[in-house]
N, C-alpha and C positions, 0 to 999 in steps of 0.2 A: 335106676342107677346101677351101674356095673363096674367091675374092676377087671384088670388084666391079670389072668391067672398065670402064675409062674411055674415052669416045669423044673424038675431037678436038674436037667441039662443046663438050664439058664443059670441056676446057682453054681453049677460046676464051672461054667465059663467065668462067672463073676469072681470065683475063688482063685482064678489065675492071677488076679491082681495081688492077692495075698502071697501067692507063690512067687510072684516077681519081687515082692519085698524080701522074701527069704533069699532069693538069688542075689539081690543087691547086698544083703548082709554078708553073704559068703564071699562075694567079689571084693567088697571093701573091708572084709575081716572085722565086721562090727560085733560079732559074737552073739547076735540076738535071734539067729535063725531057729535054734532049738526051742527057746521060749516062745517064739512066734508060732511055731508049729504046735506045740503043746496047748497054747492059748486058743488057737483056731479049732483044734480038735475038741477041747473042752466046751467051747462055745457051741459047736455043732451038736455034740451029744446032749448038752444041757437044754438047748432050745428044742431039740427034737423030743426030748422027754417031757419038757413043759408043754409042748404042743399036744402030746398024747394025754397027759394028765388033765389039761384044760378041756380037751374034747370030752373026756369022761365026766368031769365035774359039771360041764354045761348040760350034759344029758341027765345028770342026777338031780341037780338044783336042790341040794340038801344043805340045811344050815350047819349040820354037824361036819360034813366033809369040807364045807367052805371054811369054817372056823379052823379045822385041822390044817388046811392048806395054808391059811393065813398065819397060823402059829408056827408052821415050819419055816415060812418066809422070814418071820421075825427072828427066829432062833438063828438061822443062817446069817442074817444081817448083823445080829449081836456078835457072832463069832468074828465077822469081818471088822467090826469096830474094835474088838479086843486085839486082833492081829495087827491093826494099824497103829497101835500105841507103842512108842519107843519105851516109855516107862509105864508099866501096868500097875494097878493097884493090886494089893495082896488079897488072897482069899477069893471068896465069891464075888467080891466087888469088882474084880477084873472083868468079869463077864456080865454080872447082874446089873451093874449101874447103867451102862450103855443100853443093854437090852430092855431093861424096864422102862427107861425114859423114852426110848424109841417106841415101845409098845403102847405107852400112854399117849404120846403125841400123835403117832400115825393112826392109831385106833380111833382117837377122838375126832381127828380131822376127817378120816374116811367115813365114820359114822355120821358126822355132820353133813357131809356132801350127800351121802346116800338117802338120809332121812328128810332133809330139807330142801335140797337143790335138785338132785336127779329124780327123787322119789320113785326109784325103781320098784317094779312089782314082780316078785317080792324083793324086799330091800336087800336081802342077803344073796341075791342072784350072783353066782361067780363071774358071770360076764361083765358085771360092773364093779363088783367088790374087789376082785383080785388084781385087775389091771390098775385101778385107782390106788390100792394099797401098795402095789409094787412101785409105782412111780413116786409116791410119797415116801415110801421106805428108803428107796435109793438115795434120795436127796437128803433126807433126815439123817441117814447113816453117815453120809459124807460130813454134814454139819457137826454131828456129835463127835465123830472121830477127830476132826480137825480141832474142835474146841478143847477136848480133853487132852489131846497131845500138846497143844499150845499151852494150856494151863499147867500141866505137870512139868514141862520143860522150863517154863518161866519160874515156877516155884523153886526148882533146884537151882536155877541160875541166880535168882534173886533171894536166895535163902537168907543171907546175912542182912540185907536191907529190910526184909519182912520181919525177921526176928528182932532187929533193933527197934522197929516201931512197936512191936508187941511188948518188949521189955520196958519201953517208955510209957506204957499204959494204954496204947491204942487197942481197940477191939479187933477181932479178926476180920469183921466186916470192913473196917476202914483199912487195915493193913493189906487185905487181899484185893481191894477195889481195883487198883491199876491192872493186875494180872487177870482178874475176871473180865474186865473190859476188853483187854487184848485178846483173850481167848474167845470171847463172844464175837468180836470183830472178825476173827479168823473163821469162825463157824458160819457166820452169816454172809461173808464176802462171796462165796461161789454162787449162792442163789441171787444175790444182788447183781452180780456180773451177768448172770444168765438172763435176768429180767431186762437189764439195760440193753443187751445185745440181741434179744429175741425180736425177730421181725426184719430189721434192716440188715443185720450182719448174717443171721442164719435162720432158717425155718426149722422149728423143732420137729423131732421125729414123729411124734403123735399126730401133729397137724399135717405133716407131709404124707404120712400113711393114710389118713383119712381122705386127703385130696386124691391120692392115687386110687383109693377105693371108690371114688365117685361122689364123695360128699361135697356139697357146695363150699367154696373157699370161706364164705362168711360164717357158715355153721362150724367149719373146722377152726376158724379163729375163736369163736365163742368157746369151744371146748378147750382150746389151748389156754385161753385166758383163765378159765376155771381151774385148770390143772396147775397153772403157775401160781395162782392165788393159794390154792390148797398146799402146794409144795412150800411156798413161803411161810404159811402158817404152821405147818408141821415142823419145818426146820427150826423156826423160831422158838416154838414151844419145847421141842426136844432139846435143842442146844442150851437154852436157858436153864431148863430143869437139870440137865446132866452137869453143866459146868458149875452151877451154884451148889448142887448136891456134892460134887467132887470137892469143892472148896471147903464145905463143912466137914467132909470125911477126912480131909488132910489137915484139919485143925481139930481142936477139941473144945470142951466147954470151959476150959481154964485159959482159953485163947493162946494155945501154944501150937506151933507148927509141927505137924506129925508126918515128916517125910519117911519115918520108919514104916509107914503103911504103904509105901511104894516099893516095888521090886526093882532091882538094878536094871540099868539101861541094857538094851540088847547088845550094843556095841561093847559093853563092859562084861558081857558073858553072863 
């Protein structure tokens, strides 16, 4: 099996399509050309750096360096979760809740795949660990951020109705049940939509990359199915853990709503 090697000149030609988008933005006065240019430059720099780092890690095959790289990925993903919240929790919870839940969910699912399904030798080889973790992290991050944002928005919006139930003697579990369900639906909907559309509507990036690299389509499909199952599991575990934990954090043992543990919304300054 072989693959078609790309030259940097090929990438430069492909980049003309992004430049075309910038020209369209200027002509139509869309105002996105600057952000498009910054995003493209960031992407190029980040991917080139990642390529160099992965090349080094692949040559070392060290559990310590693999764990360190995985930790850096989790910490950056946790920062993204926090940045996507319109209403953040106060204190360390703003960063710690999403990061901790994502670490547990993505870590467990990745370890499960490496130890029982792929049986990589050694199991911590970065060639398998980091790409798997990265794909699971990206989707789990999206699910957790959507779930937390939906939950905090709904709690503020439905504050009076929730407090009325609590004053009438309902427990926090009962009073928060509708908003918890709504938050979890929002968290899981992207992965549900991705599963439903995969195959007939679009070919996922990993599967396409494997086919272009010379892997038989049936084998590429097997790997893609494995990845989708792992993503679904990681997103479900992480989202449920984060949303339920946030629900408990924003109430207390006396079954009171504690919105004072939320920071003001971004729009409110």
